[in-house]
C-alpha positions as CSV (number, residue, x, y, z in Angstrom):
1,X,5.4,-10.2,-29.3
2,X,5.6,-11.4,-25.7
3,X,7.5,-9.9,-22.9
4,X,8.7,-11.0,-19.4
5,X,8.9,-8.6,-16.5
6,X,12.5,-8.0,-15.5
7,X,13.3,-9.2,-12.0
8,X,13.4,-6.2,-9.8
9,X,13.6,-6.1,-6.0
10,X,11.1,-3.6,-4.5
11,X,10.2,-2.4,-1.0
12,X,6.6,-2.6,0.1
13,X,4.4,-2.2,3.2
14,X,0.9,-3.6,3.5
15,X,-1.8,-1.2,4.8
16,X,-3.8,-2.8,7.6
17,X,-6.2,0.1,8.4
18,X,-4.3,1.1,11.5
19,X,-0.7,1.5,10.4
20,X,-0.9,5.0,8.8
21,X,2.2,6.2,10.7
22,X,4.3,3.3,9.4
23,X,3.2,4.0,5.9
24,X,3.8,7.8,6.3
25,X,7.3,7.0,7.5
26,X,7.8,4.6,4.5
27,X,6.7,7.2,1.9
28,X,8.3,10.1,3.8
29,X,5.3,12.4,3.9
30,X,2.0,12.9,5.7
31,X,-0.9,11.1,4.0
32,X,-4.7,11.9,4.0
33,X,-6.8,9.3,5.7
34,X,-10.5,9.1,4.9
35,X,-13.1,7.1,6.9
36,X,-14.8,4.9,4.3
37,X,-17.2,3.0,6.7
38,X,-17.7,3.3,10.4
39,X,-20.3,0.5,10.8
40,X,-17.9,-1.8,12.7
41,X,-16.8,1.1,14.9
42,X,-20.4,2.0,15.7
43,X,-21.1,-1.6,16.6
44,X,-18.1,-1.6,18.9
45,X,-16.3,-4.5,17.1
46,X,-13.5,-2.9,15.1
47,X,-12.0,0.4,14.1
48,X,-13.6,2.2,11.2
49,X,-12.5,1.2,7.7
50,X,-10.4,3.9,6.3
51,X,-8.4,4.6,3.1
52,X,-5.1,6.4,2.5
53,X,-4.5,8.8,-0.3
54,X,-1.2,7.9,-2.0
55,X,0.4,10.5,-4.2
56,X,1.7,8.7,-7.4
57,X,3.3,9.8,-10.6
58,X,-0.2,9.5,-12.2
59,X,-2.0,11.5,-9.5
60,X,-3.5,10.6,-6.1
61,X,-4.6,7.0,-5.7
62,X,-6.7,5.4,-2.9
63,X,-5.3,2.5,-0.8
64,X,-7.7,0.4,1.1
65,X,-6.9,-2.1,3.9
66,X,-5.0,-5.1,2.5
67,X,-3.4,-3.1,-0.3
68,X,0.3,-3.0,-0.5
69,X,2.2,0.4,-0.9
70,X,5.1,-0.2,-3.2
71,X,8.2,1.9,-3.7
72,X,9.0,1.7,-7.4
73,X,12.4,1.5,-9.1
74,X,12.6,5.3,-9.4
75,X,11.5,6.0,-5.8
76,X,7.9,6.5,-6.7
77,X,5.1,5.1,-4.5
78,X,1.8,3.5,-5.6
79,X,-0.8,1.1,-4.1
80,X,-1.3,-2.4,-5.3
81,X,-4.2,-4.8,-4.7
82,X,-3.2,-7.9,-2.6
83,X,-4.1,-10.4,-5.3
84,X,-2.0,-8.6,-7.9
85,X,0.9,-8.2,-5.5
86,X,0.8,-12.0,-4.7
87,X,0.9,-12.9,-8.4
88,X,3.7,-10.4,-9.2
89,X,6.1,-10.4,-6.2
90,X,7.7,-13.0,-4.0
91,X,9.7,-12.4,-0.8
92,X,13.5,-12.2,-1.1
93,X,16.1,-12.9,1.5
94,X,17.9,-9.7,2.6
95,X,21.6,-9.8,2.5
96,X,23.3,-7.9,5.3
């Protein structure tokens, strides 16, 4: 059998390595941030690369810069790699 994913509108925020507060506000809780690499920081060219720990229904998952944090249909949150996000979702116009 084959199945098609039902069209569902979701909310998402892309992690960009420096928007921890925005994502914490989005998920409604404080998140653990871990420095993964500080090579660029030590070279003086960029902030250190960090990850965020996202609590999901399946346990904690690591979000890296570029990953999207998605709010699921039941209010759960989880990270999604940018290539998968692009293949799965498209922008929708918001109706006010």
